[in-house]
C-alpha positions in Angstrom: 0.1 0.1 0.1 1.3 3.4 -1.0 0.9 7.0 0.2 1.3 9.7 -2.3 2.6 13.0 -1.5 1.3 15.5 -3.9 2.4 18.8 -4.0 0.5 21.3 -5.5 0.3 24.6 -6.0 -2.5 27.4 -4.0 -5.1 27.8 -6.5 -9.4 27.3 -5.9 -9.7 24.8 -8.3 -6.3 22.1 -8.3 -7.6 19.9 -5.3 -10.9 19.4 -7.0 -10.1 19.0 -10.0 -7.1 16.4 -8.7 -9.6 14.9 -7.1 -12.3 14.9 -10.0 -10.0 12.6 -12.2 -8.5 10.5 -9.3 -13.1 9.4 -9.0 -13.4 9.4 -13.1 -10.7 6.6 -13.3 -12.5 5.1 -10.5 -10.3 5.1 -7.7 -11.4 5.0 -4.5 -10.0 7.4 -1.8 -9.4 5.2 1.5 -7.2 8.1 3.7 -6.7 11.8 2.8 -4.5 14.8 4.4 -3.6 17.8 3.5 -0.6 20.3 4.8 -0.2 23.9 3.7 2.8 25.4 3.2 4.1 28.6 1.5 2.8 28.4 -1.9 1.9 25.3 -2.0 -0.1 22.6 -0.2 1.2 18.9 0.2 -1.9 16.7 -0.3 -1.7 13.4 0.8 -3.4 10.2 -0.3 -3.8 6.4 0.4 -6.0 4.7 -2.8 -7.4 1.3 -3.0 -5.8 1.3 -6.1 -2.2 2.3 -6.2 -1.1 1.4 -10.1 -4.0 3.9 -11.5 -3.6 6.3 -8.9 -0.1 6.9 -10.1 -1.0 7.0 -13.7 -3.1 10.0 -12.9 -0.5 11.8 -11.3 2.1 10.9 -14.2 -0.5 11.9 -16.9 -1.4 14.8 -15.0 1.9 16.3 -14.7 1.8 16.5 -11.0 5.1 16.5 -8.6 4.6 14.1 -5.7 6.8 11.2 -4.0 4.8 7.6 -2.5 6.4 5.8 0.3 5.0 2.4 1.1 2.9 2.3 4.2 2.2 -0.5 6.5 -1.3 -1.4 7.5 -2.7 -3.1 10.9 -5.5 -4.0 12.5 -6.5 -2.6 15.9 -9.2 -3.2 18.1 -12.0 -0.4 18.1 -11.7 1.3 21.6 -10.0 3.8 23.4 -6.1 3.5 24.3 -5.4 0.8 21.5 -3.7 3.5 19.1 -1.7 4.1 22.2 -0.6 1.0 22.7 0.7 -0.1 19.3 2.8 3.7 18.9 4.1 2.9 22.5 5.9 -0.1 21.0 6.9 1.3 17.9 8.6 4.3 20.2 10.5 1.5 22.5 11.9 0.2 19.0 13.2 3.7 18.6 10.7 4.1 15.5 9.1 7.4 14.4 6.1 7.1 12.9 6.0 9.9 9.8 2.8 9.7 8.5 -0.3 8.0 10.4 -4.4 7.2 8.7 -7.5 5.5 9.6 -8.1 3.9 7.4 -11.6 2.3 7.5 -13.7 0.9 10.8 -15.1 -2.8 10.5 -16.4 -5.5 12.7 -15.2 -3.6 16.5 -11.9 -3.3 14.6 -9.8 0.3 12.9 -7.6 0.2 10.2 -4.7 1.9 10.5 -1.7 3.0 8.4 1.6 4.4 8.9 4.4 5.2 7.5 7.0 4.5 9.5 11.0 6.3 9.4 12.5 2.3 10.2 10.2 0.1 7.2 12.1 -2.9 7.8 12.3 -2.6 11.3 8.4 -1.7 11.5 7.0 -5.1 9.4 9.8 -7.3 11.7 7.3 -5.6 14.9 4.3 -6.2 13.3 4.8 -10.1 12.5 5.5 -10.0 16.9 2.6 -8.4 17.5 
């Protein structure tokens, strides 16, 4: 699963046009966040179709980066996310991005972009 970090100018229609193009390709967005810096927006999205999302971004000549994110299902109750992040913190892993990807049947799917992907993968196999 990929996180797309897209750098777009602060213009009124840019975001809506990009999201419209993504939707017209039948791509469902699982998570989205924005950040404003100086004269650009940084749009972070996770979709259900990495290949087609990348095609849309390349064809639209958008500046973007991709990063692998990890998905974990947690029990949907207070404190579970805190427990999970403490496990990573004890292993000296920072979380650079975090998303709620969905909720179903008493669980919450969380996506994370850790600063040490391989170590985080090993820890996730243990817990």
